[in-house]
PDB file of the backbone (N, CA, C, O) and the ligand in Angstrom, with CONECT records:
HET     ZN  A 101       1
ATOM      1  N   UNK A   1       9.862  -2.278  -9.548  1.00  0.00           N
ATOM      2  CA  UNK A   1       8.545  -2.307 -10.179  1.00  0.00           C
ATOM      3  C   UNK A   1       8.705  -2.286 -11.728  1.00  0.00           C
ATOM      4  O   UNK A   1       9.601  -1.618 -12.245  1.00  0.00           O
ATOM      5  N   UNK A   2       7.878  -2.980 -12.423  1.00  0.00           N
ATOM      6  CA  UNK A   2       7.917  -3.023 -13.820  1.00  0.00           C
ATOM      7  C   UNK A   2       7.323  -1.747 -14.406  1.00  0.00           C
ATOM      8  O   UNK A   2       6.442  -1.125 -13.813  1.00  0.00           O
ATOM      9  N   UNK A   3       7.841  -1.355 -15.628  1.00  0.00           N
ATOM     10  CA  UNK A   3       7.214  -0.045 -16.180  1.00  0.00           C
ATOM     11  C   UNK A   3       5.947  -0.365 -16.825  1.00  0.00           C
ATOM     12  O   UNK A   3       5.159   0.563 -17.004  1.00  0.00           O
ATOM     13  N   UNK A   4       5.598  -1.689 -17.246  1.00  0.00           N
ATOM     14  CA  UNK A   4       4.381  -1.970 -17.756  1.00  0.00           C
ATOM     15  C   UNK A   4       4.065  -3.529 -17.349  1.00  0.00           C
ATOM     16  O   UNK A   4       4.905  -4.379 -17.054  1.00  0.00           O
ATOM     17  N   UNK A   5       2.712  -3.678 -17.405  1.00  0.00           N
ATOM     18  CA  UNK A   5       2.344  -5.102 -17.021  1.00  0.00           C
ATOM     19  C   UNK A   5       2.848  -6.073 -18.002  1.00  0.00           C
ATOM     20  O   UNK A   5       2.637  -5.842 -19.193  1.00  0.00           O
ATOM     21  N   UNK A   6       3.493  -7.143 -17.650  1.00  0.00           N
ATOM     22  CA  UNK A   6       4.075  -8.050 -18.629  1.00  0.00           C
ATOM     23  C   UNK A   6       2.868  -8.860 -19.282  1.00  0.00           C
ATOM     24  O   UNK A   6       3.063  -9.453 -20.343  1.00  0.00           O
ATOM     25  N   UNK A   7       1.763  -8.889 -18.729  1.00  0.00           N
ATOM     26  CA  UNK A   7       0.623  -9.618 -19.364  1.00  0.00           C
ATOM     27  C   UNK A   7      -0.184  -8.768 -20.383  1.00  0.00           C
ATOM     28  O   UNK A   7      -0.374  -9.156 -21.536  1.00  0.00           O
ATOM     29  N   UNK A   8      -0.640  -7.612 -19.906  1.00  0.00           N
ATOM     30  CA  UNK A   8      -1.597  -6.826 -20.790  1.00  0.00           C
ATOM     31  C   UNK A   8      -0.853  -5.512 -21.250  1.00  0.00           C
ATOM     32  O   UNK A   8      -1.431  -4.746 -22.021  1.00  0.00           O
ATOM     33  N   UNK A   9       0.247  -5.274 -20.851  1.00  0.00           N
ATOM     34  CA  UNK A   9       1.101  -4.121 -21.322  1.00  0.00           C
ATOM     35  C   UNK A   9       0.524  -2.654 -20.825  1.00  0.00           C
ATOM     36  O   UNK A   9       0.815  -1.618 -21.422  1.00  0.00           O
ATOM     37  N   UNK A  10      -0.284  -2.691 -19.721  1.00  0.00           N
ATOM     38  CA  UNK A  10      -0.732  -1.655 -19.105  1.00  0.00           C
ATOM     39  C   UNK A  10       0.482  -0.795 -18.581  1.00  0.00           C
ATOM     40  O   UNK A  10       1.370  -1.341 -17.925  1.00  0.00           O
ATOM     41  N   UNK A  11       0.516   0.439 -18.847  1.00  0.00           N
ATOM     42  CA  UNK A  11       1.679   1.239 -18.215  1.00  0.00           C
ATOM     43  C   UNK A  11       1.506   1.358 -16.689  1.00  0.00           C
ATOM     44  O   UNK A  11       0.382   1.563 -16.231  1.00  0.00           O
ATOM     45  N   UNK A  12       2.507   1.247 -15.940  1.00  0.00           N
ATOM     46  CA  UNK A  12       2.456   1.365 -14.616  1.00  0.00           C
ATOM     47  C   UNK A  12       3.055   2.752 -14.182  1.00  0.00           C
ATOM     48  O   UNK A  12       3.195   3.061 -12.999  1.00  0.00           O
ATOM     49  N   UNK A  13       3.365   3.482 -15.137  1.00  0.00           N
ATOM     50  CA  UNK A  13       3.787   4.889 -14.902  1.00  0.00           C
ATOM     51  C   UNK A  13       3.069   5.724 -16.014  1.00  0.00           C
ATOM     52  O   UNK A  13       3.672   6.145 -17.001  1.00  0.00           O
ATOM     53  N   UNK A  14       1.747   5.930 -15.785  1.00  0.00           N
ATOM     54  CA  UNK A  14       0.932   6.640 -16.753  1.00  0.00           C
ATOM     55  C   UNK A  14       1.381   8.133 -17.129  1.00  0.00           C
ATOM     56  O   UNK A  14       1.228   8.628 -18.246  1.00  0.00           O
ATOM     57  N   UNK A  15       1.941   8.753 -16.060  1.00  0.00           N
ATOM     58  CA  UNK A  15       2.423  10.199 -16.258  1.00  0.00           C
ATOM     59  C   UNK A  15       3.286  10.447 -15.173  1.00  0.00           C
ATOM     60  O   UNK A  15       3.107   9.873 -14.099  1.00  0.00           O
ATOM     61  N   UNK A  16       4.263  11.299 -15.360  1.00  0.00           N
ATOM     62  CA  UNK A  16       5.368  11.729 -14.225  1.00  0.00           C
ATOM     63  C   UNK A  16       4.509  12.117 -12.975  1.00  0.00           C
ATOM     64  O   UNK A  16       3.502  12.810 -13.118  1.00  0.00           O
ATOM     65  N   UNK A  17       4.903  11.679 -11.786  1.00  0.00           N
ATOM     66  CA  UNK A  17       4.170  12.062 -10.563  1.00  0.00           C
ATOM     67  C   UNK A  17       2.954  11.378 -10.399  1.00  0.00           C
ATOM     68  O   UNK A  17       2.179  11.730  -9.509  1.00  0.00           O
ATOM     69  N   UNK A  18       2.652  10.301 -11.264  1.00  0.00           N
ATOM     70  CA  UNK A  18       1.245   9.693 -11.028  1.00  0.00           C
ATOM     71  C   UNK A  18       1.002   9.297  -9.705  1.00  0.00           C
ATOM     72  O   UNK A  18      -0.056   9.582  -9.143  1.00  0.00           O
ATOM     73  N   UNK A  19       1.984   8.602  -9.114  1.00  0.00           N
ATOM     74  CA  UNK A  19       1.831   7.986  -7.816  1.00  0.00           C
ATOM     75  C   UNK A  19       1.869   8.952  -6.564  1.00  0.00           C
ATOM     76  O   UNK A  19       1.830   8.501  -5.419  1.00  0.00           O
ATOM     77  N   UNK A  20       1.941  10.201  -6.818  1.00  0.00           N
ATOM     78  CA  UNK A  20       1.884  11.166  -5.696  1.00  0.00           C
ATOM     79  C   UNK A  20       0.672  11.065  -4.801  1.00  0.00           C
ATOM     80  O   UNK A  20       0.728  11.324  -3.599  1.00  0.00           O
ATOM     81  N   UNK A  21      -0.369  10.700  -5.391  1.00  0.00           N
ATOM     82  CA  UNK A  21      -1.698  10.502  -4.806  1.00  0.00           C
ATOM     83  C   UNK A  21      -1.716   9.155  -3.915  1.00  0.00           C
ATOM     84  O   UNK A  21      -2.575   8.928  -3.063  1.00  0.00           O
ATOM     85  N   UNK A  22      -0.779   8.403  -4.194  1.00  0.00           N
ATOM     86  CA  UNK A  22      -0.766   7.029  -3.543  1.00  0.00           C
ATOM     87  C   UNK A  22      -0.368   7.346  -2.074  1.00  0.00           C
ATOM     88  O   UNK A  22      -0.718   6.599  -1.160  1.00  0.00           O
ATOM     89  N   UNK A  23       0.382   8.485  -1.860  1.00  0.00           N
ATOM     90  CA  UNK A  23       0.710   8.796  -0.514  1.00  0.00           C
ATOM     91  C   UNK A  23      -0.491   8.903   0.371  1.00  0.00           C
ATOM     92  O   UNK A  23      -0.405   8.482   1.525  1.00  0.00           O
ATOM     93  N   UNK A  24      -1.623   9.438  -0.076  1.00  0.00           N
ATOM     94  CA  UNK A  24      -2.786   9.558   0.788  1.00  0.00           C
ATOM     95  C   UNK A  24      -3.335   8.060   1.104  1.00  0.00           C
ATOM     96  O   UNK A  24      -3.802   7.771   2.206  1.00  0.00           O
ATOM     97  N   UNK A  25      -3.239   7.192   0.096  1.00  0.00           N
ATOM     98  CA  UNK A  25      -3.801   5.821   0.383  1.00  0.00           C
ATOM     99  C   UNK A  25      -2.801   5.337   1.451  1.00  0.00           C
ATOM    100  O   UNK A  25      -3.254   4.813   2.469  1.00  0.00           O
ATOM    101  N   UNK A  26      -1.390   5.485   1.277  1.00  0.00           N
ATOM    102  CA  UNK A  26      -0.497   4.952   2.226  1.00  0.00           C
ATOM    103  C   UNK A  26      -0.729   5.537   3.597  1.00  0.00           C
ATOM    104  O   UNK A  26      -0.534   4.857   4.604  1.00  0.00           O
ATOM    105  N   UNK A  27      -1.146   6.798   3.651  1.00  0.00           N
ATOM    106  CA  UNK A  27      -1.338   7.392   4.888  1.00  0.00           C
ATOM    107  C   UNK A  27      -2.553   6.757   5.557  1.00  0.00           C
ATOM    108  O   UNK A  27      -2.526   6.554   6.771  1.00  0.00           O
ATOM    109  N   UNK A  28      -3.529   6.460   4.883  1.00  0.00           N
ATOM    110  CA  UNK A  28      -4.789   5.745   5.496  1.00  0.00           C
ATOM    111  C   UNK A  28      -4.369   4.317   5.892  1.00  0.00           C
ATOM    112  O   UNK A  28      -4.750   3.853   6.966  1.00  0.00           O
ATOM    113  N   UNK A  29      -3.605   3.620   5.062  1.00  0.00           N
ATOM    114  CA  UNK A  29      -3.143   2.210   5.481  1.00  0.00           C
ATOM    115  C   UNK A  29      -2.408   2.366   6.836  1.00  0.00           C
ATOM    116  O   UNK A  29      -2.720   1.672   7.803  1.00  0.00           O
ATOM    117  N   UNK A  30      -1.389   3.328   6.883  1.00  0.00           N
ATOM    118  CA  UNK A  30      -0.632   3.396   8.042  1.00  0.00           C
ATOM    119  C   UNK A  30      -1.371   3.826   9.253  1.00  0.00           C
ATOM    120  O   UNK A  30      -1.070   3.373  10.358  1.00  0.00           O
ATOM    121  N   UNK A  31      -2.382   4.734   9.076  1.00  0.00           N
ATOM    122  CA  UNK A  31      -3.282   5.170  10.239  1.00  0.00           C
ATOM    123  C   UNK A  31      -3.998   3.921  10.760  1.00  0.00           C
ATOM    124  O   UNK A  31      -4.089   3.701  11.968  1.00  0.00           O
ATOM    125  N   UNK A  32      -4.516   3.090   9.809  1.00  0.00           N
ATOM    126  CA  UNK A  32      -5.300   1.885  10.326  1.00  0.00           C
ATOM    127  C   UNK A  32      -4.350   0.900  11.100  1.00  0.00           C
ATOM    128  O   UNK A  32      -4.704   0.262  12.091  1.00  0.00           O
ATOM    129  N   UNK A  33      -3.057   0.851  10.509  1.00  0.00           N
ATOM    130  CA  UNK A  33      -2.056  -0.065  11.130  1.00  0.00           C
ATOM    131  C   UNK A  33      -1.692   0.572  12.554  1.00  0.00           C
ATOM    132  O   UNK A  33      -1.544  -0.158  13.534  1.00  0.00           O
ATOM    133  N   UNK A  34      -1.569   1.797  12.620  1.00  0.00           N
ATOM    134  CA  UNK A  34      -1.236   2.494  14.038  1.00  0.00           C
ATOM    135  C   UNK A  34      -2.351   2.158  15.113  1.00  0.00           C
ATOM    136  O   UNK A  34      -2.148   1.752  16.257  1.00  0.00           O
ATOM    137  N   UNK A  35      -3.628   2.424  14.480  1.00  0.00           N
ATOM    138  CA  UNK A  35      -4.661   2.174  15.428  1.00  0.00           C
ATOM    139  C   UNK A  35      -4.826   0.783  15.888  1.00  0.00           C
ATOM    140  O   UNK A  35      -5.067   0.461  17.051  1.00  0.00           O
ATOM    141  N   UNK A  36      -4.674  -0.040  14.859  1.00  0.00           N
ATOM    142  CA  UNK A  36      -4.733  -1.493  15.242  1.00  0.00           C
ATOM    143  C   UNK A  36      -3.671  -1.853  16.237  1.00  0.00           C
ATOM    144  O   UNK A  36      -3.936  -2.481  17.263  1.00  0.00           O
ATOM    145  N   UNK A  37      -2.458  -1.446  15.919  1.00  0.00           N
ATOM    146  CA  UNK A  37      -1.327  -1.681  16.769  1.00  0.00           C
ATOM    147  C   UNK A  37      -1.615  -1.203  18.249  1.00  0.00           C
ATOM    148  O   UNK A  37      -1.431  -1.924  19.230  1.00  0.00           O
ATOM    149  N   UNK A  38      -2.068   0.041  18.296  1.00  0.00           N
ATOM    150  CA  UNK A  38      -2.256   0.698  19.580  1.00  0.00           C
ATOM    151  C   UNK A  38      -3.395  -0.087  20.360  1.00  0.00           C
ATOM    152  O   UNK A  38      -3.260  -0.357  21.553  1.00  0.00           O
ATOM    153  N   UNK A  39      -4.415  -0.406  19.704  1.00  0.00           N
ATOM    154  CA  UNK A  39      -5.630  -1.232  20.341  1.00  0.00           C
ATOM    155  C   UNK A  39      -5.048  -2.552  20.683  1.00  0.00           C
ATOM    156  O   UNK A  39      -5.382  -3.080  21.744  1.00  0.00           O
ATOM    157  N   UNK A  40      -4.208  -3.135  19.883  1.00  0.00           N
ATOM    158  CA  UNK A  40      -3.751  -4.526  20.288  1.00  0.00           C
ATOM    159  C   UNK A  40      -2.744  -4.267  21.525  1.00  0.00           C
ATOM    160  O   UNK A  40      -2.870  -4.992  22.512  1.00  0.00           O
ATOM    161  N   UNK A  41      -1.962  -3.479  21.517  1.00  0.00           N
ATOM    162  CA  UNK A  41      -1.057  -3.276  22.652  1.00  0.00           C
ATOM    163  C   UNK A  41      -1.788  -2.951  24.069  1.00  0.00           C
ATOM    164  O   UNK A  41      -1.430  -3.399  25.158  1.00  0.00           O
ATOM    165  N   UNK A  42      -2.901  -2.069  23.827  1.00  0.00           N
ATOM    166  CA  UNK A  42      -3.733  -1.753  24.920  1.00  0.00           C
ATOM    167  C   UNK A  42      -4.371  -3.062  25.458  1.00  0.00           C
ATOM    168  O   UNK A  42      -4.449  -3.254  26.672  1.00  0.00           O
ATOM    169  N   UNK A  43      -4.803  -3.915  24.594  1.00  0.00           N
ATOM    170  CA  UNK A  43      -5.420  -5.136  25.068  1.00  0.00           C
ATOM    171  C   UNK A  43      -4.551  -6.152  25.754  1.00  0.00           C
ATOM    172  O   UNK A  43      -4.930  -6.807  26.724  1.00  0.00           O
ATOM    173  N   UNK A  44      -3.437  -6.243  25.231  1.00  0.00           N
ATOM    174  CA  UNK A  44      -2.378  -7.277  25.609  1.00  0.00           C
ATOM    175  C   UNK A  44      -1.584  -6.714  26.919  1.00  0.00           C
ATOM    176  O   UNK A  44      -1.307  -7.431  27.880  1.00  0.00           O
ATOM    177  N   UNK A  45      -1.292  -5.481  26.832  1.00  0.00           N
ATOM    178  CA  UNK A  45      -0.568  -4.922  27.916  1.00  0.00           C
ATOM    179  C   UNK A  45      -1.024  -3.468  28.284  1.00  0.00           C
ATOM    180  O   UNK A  45      -0.420  -2.516  27.789  1.00  0.00           O
ATOM    181  N   UNK A  46      -2.024  -3.284  29.098  1.00  0.00           N
ATOM    182  CA  UNK A  46      -2.672  -2.014  29.346  1.00  0.00           C
ATOM    183  C   UNK A  46      -1.678  -1.036  29.973  1.00  0.00           C
ATOM    184  O   UNK A  46      -1.812   0.171  29.770  1.00  0.00           O
ATOM    185  N   UNK A  47      -0.626  -1.545  30.772  1.00  0.00           N
ATOM    186  CA  UNK A  47       0.380  -0.705  31.397  1.00  0.00           C
ATOM    187  C   UNK A  47       1.501  -0.260  30.601  1.00  0.00           C
ATOM    188  O   UNK A  47       2.583   0.012  31.122  1.00  0.00           O
ATOM    189  N   UNK A  48       1.257  -0.161  29.171  1.00  0.00           N
ATOM    190  CA  UNK A  48       2.290   0.172  28.171  1.00  0.00           C
ATOM    191  C   UNK A  48       2.952   1.503  28.438  1.00  0.00           C
ATOM    192  O   UNK A  48       2.317   2.407  28.981  1.00  0.00           O
ATOM    193  N   UNK A  49       4.301   1.657  28.044  1.00  0.00           N
ATOM    194  CA  UNK A  49       4.854   3.060  28.125  1.00  0.00           C
ATOM    195  C   UNK A  49       4.868   3.698  26.812  1.00  0.00           C
ATOM    196  O   UNK A  49       4.709   3.023  25.795  1.00  0.00           O
ATOM    197  N   UNK A  50       5.052   4.973  26.775  1.00  0.00           N
ATOM    198  CA  UNK A  50       5.090   5.590  25.402  1.00  0.00           C
ATOM    199  C   UNK A  50       6.259   5.089  24.615  1.00  0.00           C
ATOM    200  O   UNK A  50       6.079   4.962  23.404  1.00  0.00           O
ATOM    201  N   UNK A  51       7.441   4.780  25.118  1.00  0.00           N
ATOM    202  CA  UNK A  51       8.499   4.159  24.256  1.00  0.00           C
ATOM    203  C   UNK A  51       8.300   2.824  23.810  1.00  0.00           C
ATOM    204  O   UNK A  51       8.891   2.393  22.819  1.00  0.00           O
ATOM    205  N   UNK A  52       7.400   2.053  24.564  1.00  0.00           N
ATOM    206  CA  UNK A  52       6.941   0.747  24.105  1.00  0.00           C
ATOM    207  C   UNK A  52       6.106   0.866  22.833  1.00  0.00           C
ATOM    208  O   UNK A  52       6.262   0.126  21.862  1.00  0.00           O
ATOM    209  N   UNK A  53       5.154   1.907  22.911  1.00  0.00           N
ATOM    210  CA  UNK A  53       4.235   2.208  21.826  1.00  0.00           C
ATOM    211  C   UNK A  53       5.008   2.748  20.564  1.00  0.00           C
ATOM    212  O   UNK A  53       4.734   2.334  19.438  1.00  0.00           O
ATOM    213  N   UNK A  54       5.917   3.624  20.780  1.00  0.00           N
ATOM    214  CA  UNK A  54       6.698   4.150  19.727  1.00  0.00           C
ATOM    215  C   UNK A  54       7.421   3.036  19.117  1.00  0.00           C
ATOM    216  O   UNK A  54       7.324   2.922  17.896  1.00  0.00           O
ATOM    217  N   UNK A  55       8.112   2.216  19.752  1.00  0.00           N
ATOM    218  CA  UNK A  55       8.940   0.974  19.383  1.00  0.00           C
ATOM    219  C   UNK A  55       8.119   0.068  18.449  1.00  0.00           C
ATOM    220  O   UNK A  55       8.529  -0.348  17.366  1.00  0.00           O
ATOM    221  N   UNK A  56       6.965  -0.179  18.965  1.00  0.00           N
ATOM    222  CA  UNK A  56       5.980  -1.172  18.202  1.00  0.00           C
ATOM    223  C   UNK A  56       5.535  -0.488  16.926  1.00  0.00           C
ATOM    224  O   UNK A  56       5.550  -1.096  15.856  1.00  0.00           O
ATOM    225  N   UNK A  57       5.117   0.841  17.034  1.00  0.00           N
ATOM    226  CA  UNK A  57       4.765   1.501  15.813  1.00  0.00           C
ATOM    227  C   UNK A  57       5.848   1.603  14.679  1.00  0.00           C
ATOM    228  O   UNK A  57       5.589   1.436  13.487  1.00  0.00           O
ATOM    229  N   UNK A  58       7.065   1.889  15.175  1.00  0.00           N
ATOM    230  CA  UNK A  58       8.146   1.910  14.380  1.00  0.00           C
ATOM    231  C   UNK A  58       8.421   0.639  13.598  1.00  0.00           C
ATOM    232  O   UNK A  58       8.570   0.602  12.376  1.00  0.00           O
ATOM    233  N   UNK A  59       8.477  -0.471  14.481  1.00  0.00           N
ATOM    234  CA  UNK A  59       8.512  -1.862  13.852  1.00  0.00           C
ATOM    235  C   UNK A  59       7.396  -2.231  12.901  1.00  0.00           C
ATOM    236  O   UNK A  59       7.626  -2.915  11.903  1.00  0.00           O
ATOM    237  N   UNK A  60       6.231  -1.798  13.190  1.00  0.00           N
ATOM    238  CA  UNK A  60       5.090  -2.126  12.327  1.00  0.00           C
ATOM    239  C   UNK A  60       5.324  -1.452  11.000  1.00  0.00           C
ATOM    240  O   UNK A  60       5.224  -2.044   9.926  1.00  0.00           O
ATOM    241  N   UNK A  61       5.643  -0.179  11.134  1.00  0.00           N
ATOM    242  CA  UNK A  61       5.764   0.657   9.782  1.00  0.00           C
ATOM    243  C   UNK A  61       6.900   0.027   8.941  1.00  0.00           C
ATOM    244  O   UNK A  61       6.785  -0.169   7.731  1.00  0.00           O
ATOM    245  N   UNK A  62       8.046  -0.289   9.685  1.00  0.00           N
ATOM    246  CA  UNK A  62       9.157  -0.776   8.778  1.00  0.00           C
ATOM    247  C   UNK A  62       8.821  -2.260   8.270  1.00  0.00           C
ATOM    248  O   UNK A  62       9.108  -2.646   7.137  1.00  0.00           O
ATOM    249  N   UNK A  63       8.267  -2.941   9.106  1.00  0.00           N
ATOM    250  CA  UNK A  63       7.890  -4.343   8.528  1.00  0.00           C
ATOM    251  C   UNK A  63       6.881  -4.411   7.478  1.00  0.00           C
ATOM    252  O   UNK A  63       6.934  -5.280   6.607  1.00  0.00           O
ATOM    253  N   UNK A  64       5.889  -3.456   7.532  1.00  0.00           N
ATOM    254  CA  UNK A  64       4.645  -3.471   6.498  1.00  0.00           C
ATOM    255  C   UNK A  64       4.945  -2.531   5.425  1.00  0.00           C
ATOM    256  O   UNK A  64       4.113  -2.343   4.537  1.00  0.00           O
ATOM    257  N   UNK A  65       6.302  -1.797   5.437  1.00  0.00           N
ATOM    258  CA  UNK A  65       6.625  -0.915   4.254  1.00  0.00           C
ATOM    259  C   UNK A  65       6.504  -1.537   2.875  1.00  0.00           C
ATOM    260  O   UNK A  65       5.860  -0.979   1.987  1.00  0.00           O
ATOM    261  N   UNK A  66       7.178  -2.793   2.683  1.00  0.00           N
ATOM    262  CA  UNK A  66       7.087  -3.317   1.353  1.00  0.00           C
ATOM    263  C   UNK A  66       5.761  -3.665   1.015  1.00  0.00           C
ATOM    264  O   UNK A  66       5.480  -3.661  -0.183  1.00  0.00           O
ATOM    265  N   UNK A  67       4.788  -4.002   1.936  1.00  0.00           N
ATOM    266  CA  UNK A  67       3.487  -4.368   1.483  1.00  0.00           C
ATOM    267  C   UNK A  67       2.627  -3.067   1.230  1.00  0.00           C
ATOM    268  O   UNK A  67       1.969  -2.904   0.202  1.00  0.00           O
ATOM    269  N   UNK A  68       2.700  -2.103   2.330  1.00  0.00           N
ATOM    270  CA  UNK A  68       1.948  -0.882   2.123  1.00  0.00           C
ATOM    271  C   UNK A  68       2.300  -0.107   1.064  1.00  0.00           C
ATOM    272  O   UNK A  68       1.429   0.557   0.502  1.00  0.00           O
ATOM    273  N   UNK A  69       3.608  -0.072   0.637  1.00  0.00           N
ATOM    274  CA  UNK A  69       4.028   0.690  -0.614  1.00  0.00           C
ATOM    275  C   UNK A  69       3.382   0.184  -1.841  1.00  0.00           C
ATOM    276  O   UNK A  69       2.775   0.950  -2.590  1.00  0.00           O
ATOM    277  N   UNK A  70       3.493  -1.106  -2.076  1.00  0.00           N
ATOM    278  CA  UNK A  70       2.893  -1.743  -3.305  1.00  0.00           C
ATOM    279  C   UNK A  70       1.337  -1.531  -3.221  1.00  0.00           C
ATOM    280  O   UNK A  70       0.675  -1.073  -4.152  1.00  0.00           O
ATOM    281  N   UNK A  71       0.855  -1.894  -2.071  1.00  0.00           N
ATOM    282  CA  UNK A  71      -0.676  -1.993  -1.959  1.00  0.00           C
ATOM    283  C   UNK A  71      -1.315  -0.535  -2.316  1.00  0.00           C
ATOM    284  O   UNK A  71      -2.309  -0.378  -3.025  1.00  0.00           O
ATOM    285  N   UNK A  72      -0.607   0.438  -1.733  1.00  0.00           N
ATOM    286  CA  UNK A  72      -1.210   1.836  -1.899  1.00  0.00           C
ATOM    287  C   UNK A  72      -1.156   2.239  -3.362  1.00  0.00           C
ATOM    288  O   UNK A  72      -2.095   2.839  -3.885  1.00  0.00           O
ATOM    289  N   UNK A  73       0.117   1.857  -4.121  1.00  0.00           N
ATOM    290  CA  UNK A  73       0.210   2.243  -5.415  1.00  0.00           C
ATOM    291  C   UNK A  73      -0.839   1.320  -6.312  1.00  0.00           C
ATOM    292  O   UNK A  73      -1.393   1.808  -7.297  1.00  0.00           O
ATOM    293  N   UNK A  74      -1.027   0.189  -5.969  1.00  0.00           N
ATOM    294  CA  UNK A  74      -2.071  -0.667  -6.647  1.00  0.00           C
ATOM    295  C   UNK A  74      -3.348  -0.133  -6.540  1.00  0.00           C
ATOM    296  O   UNK A  74      -4.104  -0.110  -7.511  1.00  0.00           O
ATOM    297  N   UNK A  75      -3.705   0.365  -5.281  1.00  0.00           N
ATOM    298  CA  UNK A  75      -5.086   0.811  -5.137  1.00  0.00           C
ATOM    299  C   UNK A  75      -5.121   2.216  -5.938  1.00  0.00           C
ATOM    300  O   UNK A  75      -6.131   2.507  -6.580  1.00  0.00           O
ATOM    301  N   UNK A  76      -4.174   2.953  -5.900  1.00  0.00           N
ATOM    302  CA  UNK A  76      -4.198   4.221  -6.550  1.00  0.00           C
ATOM    303  C   UNK A  76      -4.327   4.046  -8.129  1.00  0.00           C
ATOM    304  O   UNK A  76      -4.996   4.808  -8.826  1.00  0.00           O
ATOM    305  N   UNK A  77      -3.600   2.942  -8.618  1.00  0.00           N
ATOM    306  CA  UNK A  77      -3.722   2.733 -10.042  1.00  0.00           C
ATOM    307  C   UNK A  77      -5.130   2.279 -10.533  1.00  0.00           C
ATOM    308  O   UNK A  77      -5.628   2.606 -11.610  1.00  0.00           O
ATOM    309  N   UNK A  78      -5.739   1.422  -9.526  1.00  0.00           N
ATOM    310  CA  UNK A  78      -6.984   0.819  -9.804  1.00  0.00           C
ATOM    311  C   UNK A  78      -8.084   1.816  -9.734  1.00  0.00           C
ATOM    312  O   UNK A  78      -9.166   1.602 -10.280  1.00  0.00           O
ATOM    313  N   UNK A  79      -7.811   2.960  -9.034  1.00  0.00           N
ATOM    314  CA  UNK A  79      -8.913   4.074  -9.117  1.00  0.00           C
ATOM    315  C   UNK A  79      -8.899   4.556 -10.457  1.00  0.00           C
ATOM    316  O   UNK A  79      -9.960   5.025 -10.868  1.00  0.00           O
ATOM    317  N   UNK A  80      -7.885   4.538 -11.248  1.00  0.00           N
ATOM    318  CA  UNK A  80      -7.937   5.248 -12.571  1.00  0.00           C
ATOM    319  C   UNK A  80      -7.895   4.297 -13.788  1.00  0.00           C
ATOM    320  O   UNK A  80      -8.228   4.727 -14.892  1.00  0.00           O
ATOM    321  N   UNK A  81      -7.547   3.182 -13.643  1.00  0.00           N
ATOM    322  CA  UNK A  81      -7.492   2.200 -14.560  1.00  0.00           C
ATOM    323  C   UNK A  81      -8.646   1.116 -14.544  1.00  0.00           C
ATOM    324  O   UNK A  81      -8.690   0.383 -13.556  1.00  0.00           O
ATOM    325  N   UNK A  82      -9.487   0.965 -15.445  1.00  0.00           N
ATOM    326  CA  UNK A  82     -10.435   0.010 -15.229  1.00  0.00           C
ATOM    327  C   UNK A  82     -10.061  -1.374 -15.646  1.00  0.00           C
ATOM    328  O   UNK A  82      -9.542  -1.540 -16.750  1.00  0.00           O
ATOM    329  N   UNK A  83     -10.295  -2.425 -14.810  1.00  0.00           N
ATOM    330  CA  UNK A  83      -9.947  -3.814 -15.168  1.00  0.00           C
ATOM    331  C   UNK A  83     -10.644  -4.260 -16.455  1.00  0.00           C
ATOM    332  O   UNK A  83     -11.859  -4.178 -16.631  1.00  0.00           O
ATOM    333  N   UNK A  84      -9.805  -4.717 -17.294  1.00  0.00           N
ATOM    334  CA  UNK A  84     -10.299  -5.255 -18.509  1.00  0.00           C
ATOM    335  C   UNK A  84      -9.929  -6.779 -18.667  1.00  0.00           C
ATOM    336  O   UNK A  84      -8.797  -7.142 -18.986  1.00  0.00           O
ATOM    337  N   UNK A  85     -10.986  -7.650 -18.415  1.00  0.00           N
ATOM    338  CA  UNK A  85     -10.593  -9.010 -18.463  1.00  0.00           C
ATOM    339  C   UNK A  85     -10.173  -9.453 -19.834  1.00  0.00           C
ATOM    340  O   UNK A  85      -9.469 -10.462 -19.833  1.00  0.00           O
ATOM    341  N   UNK A  86     -10.449  -8.924 -21.007  1.00  0.00           N
ATOM    342  CA  UNK A  86      -9.955  -9.196 -22.353  1.00  0.00           C
ATOM    343  C   UNK A  86      -8.469  -8.844 -22.615  1.00  0.00           C
ATOM    344  O   UNK A  86      -7.826  -9.402 -23.504  1.00  0.00           O
ATOM    345  N   UNK A  87      -7.940  -7.869 -21.779  1.00  0.00           N
ATOM    346  CA  UNK A  87      -6.596  -7.438 -22.032  1.00  0.00           C
ATOM    347  C   UNK A  87      -5.613  -8.475 -21.971  1.00  0.00           C
ATOM    348  O   UNK A  87      -5.650  -9.276 -21.036  1.00  0.00           O
ATOM    349  N   UNK A  88      -4.674  -8.558 -22.928  1.00  0.00           N
ATOM    350  CA  UNK A  88      -3.636  -9.466 -22.809  1.00  0.00           C
ATOM    351  C   UNK A  88      -4.061 -10.936 -23.431  1.00  0.00           C
ATOM    352  O   UNK A  88      -3.193 -11.781 -23.648  1.00  0.00           O
ATOM    353  N   UNK A  89      -5.348 -11.164 -23.681  1.00  0.00           N
ATOM    354  CA  UNK A  89      -5.907 -12.343 -24.419  1.00  0.00           C
ATOM    355  C   UNK A  89      -5.809 -12.341 -25.945  1.00  0.00           C
ATOM    356  O   UNK A  89      -5.967 -13.357 -26.623  1.00  0.00           O
ATOM    357  N   UNK A  90      -5.523 -11.065 -26.461  1.00  0.00           N
ATOM    358  CA  UNK A  90      -5.507 -10.973 -27.914  1.00  0.00           C
ATOM    359  C   UNK A  90      -4.285 -11.662 -28.424  1.00  0.00           C
ATOM    360  O   UNK A  90      -3.265 -11.696 -27.736  1.00  0.00           O
ATOM    361  N   UNK A  91      -4.353 -12.234 -29.648  1.00  0.00           N
ATOM    362  CA  UNK A  91      -3.146 -13.010 -30.151  1.00  0.00           C
ATOM    363  C   UNK A  91      -1.999 -12.213 -30.328  1.00  0.00           C
ATOM    364  O   UNK A  91      -0.922 -12.797 -30.209  1.00  0.00           O
ATOM    365  N   UNK A  92      -1.988 -10.855 -30.618  1.00  0.00           N
ATOM    366  CA  UNK A  92      -0.913 -10.206 -30.916  1.00  0.00           C
ATOM    367  C   UNK A  92       0.010  -9.834 -29.706  1.00  0.00           C
ATOM    368  O   UNK A  92       1.123  -9.348 -29.909  1.00  0.00           O
ATOM    369  N   UNK A  93      -0.441 -10.056 -28.517  1.00  0.00           N
ATOM    370  CA  UNK A  93       0.221  -9.663 -27.281  1.00  0.00           C
ATOM    371  C   UNK A  93       0.876 -10.788 -26.500  1.00  0.00           C
ATOM    372  O   UNK A  93       1.459 -10.547 -25.443  1.00  0.00           O
TER     373      UNK A  93
HETATM  374 ZN    ZN A 101      -2.048  -6.503 -16.890  1.00  0.00          ZN2+
END
């Protein structure tokens, strides 16, 4: 991850431990993925076993980790930093 945006120089690490709260966003994303996977399995194969469910959930978490990690950090940062369409358009940057 860059330490600052290469376009507008917005710091991606505003303070130490800033992304601690992104865990709660990640938790919500993973809960949605779990429920979606479980409902999908229930519809496709209603006679599933617990080990099938755990295997699918493990695969879903591992495969979605690069996306959910970055997405939760992006959402967390967007909660605190307002989008500025003019940032990065000034001649000095
Ligand atoms: Zn930027």
